[in-house]
N, C-alpha and C positions, 0 to 999 in steps of 0.2 A: 445720314443727317448729322450735322455738327451741332453741338450744344455748348453754350457758354453760360455757366452759372456764376452769379455774383451776388454780393450783398452780405456775405458773412462777416464776422468780427467777434470782438470780445464784449460781452455784456454781463451785467450783474443779474443774479436771479431775480425774477419778477419783471425784468426788462423785455424789450421787444426788438425784433429785426424783421426786415422784409427782404426776401430773396427773389431774384429774378433770373430767368433762363430764356435765352433767345435761341430758337432753332433755325437752321439754315440748311440749304441743300435740297434733297429730295423730300420735301415736306408734304407732298400731295397724299401720301399714304398715312399721314398721322391721324389717329383717332384719339388715343389717350395721351395726355401729358402728365407726367408724374414726378414726384420728388421722393428720393431715397436718401438714406443716411447710413453711415458706418461709423460706429464709435470704436475706440481702441479696444481690441480684444473681443469685439462682438461681431455678430453676423450682419451682413448687409440687410437692411429692412426697407420695405416700402412705407413711406410716411403718409402719402396722400396721392390721389390721382383725380383727374377730371377728364371726362370724355368730350368729344366735339358736340355732343348733345346736351352737355351740362350735368351729367351724372357725376356725383362726387363721392369719394370714399376716403375715410381717414383711418389710420391705425388707432386702436383704442387709447394708446398712450398720449395722443395729441388731440383727441376730440375735445372740443370746447375751447381750445387754446390756439390752434392753428387754423388758418383759412387759406384754401387754395383757390386761385382764379386764373383765367387765361384771357388773352387778347388775341383772337384769331387773326385779326388784321396784321398784327405784329409778330405772329407766330411765337408768342412769348407766354410763359407761365410764371405765376408769382406764388410765393408762399409767405403769408403774413404770420409771423410767430409771436404770440403774446404770452405773457406770464411764463417766460422761459425758466426752465429748471436746469440744475447742473447735469442731470441725466440726458438733457437734450444735446449736450456737447458731442459733436461728431463732424465728420466731413459730409456735407450735403451735396448730392448729385441730382441732376434731372435727367430724364430720359423720356422717350416717346414709344408708343406702341401702335400697331395697326389694328384693324377691326377684329383680327384673330388673337389679339392680346400679345402678339409677338413684339418683344422689345427690340428695337433695331437701331437706335442711335448710338453715337460714340460717347462713351462715358465721360471722357475728359477728366480734368483734375478736381472738379468739384469746388466747393467753397467751404472753408472751415468756420464753424460756429463754436465758440467757447463761452460757456456760461459759468461764471464764478459764483461761489456761494457766499 
């Protein structure tokens, strides 16, 4: 599965951005669609995911600020990020997983989010 993330940019603290990620290719196995991020010098972390049944999970650090959603008809997942903080600065990636939670998409280049203080 190929994934194309977009929507990143430079924003001031307290601002907002909306990320989008479209999946293409062998999409029939997709159950979960998720957003991940990697900040400089930090480990790759799962930010949020949403299943085909609508189950959603967020990392504690983004709860109440970020909202994940998906459009199954467009095979696209979104991440609305509000009240951004400098610590949200990272490269954001999307990926997909099957019903066994196996992540199987191509990671791609991600989209850079920079939050200035």
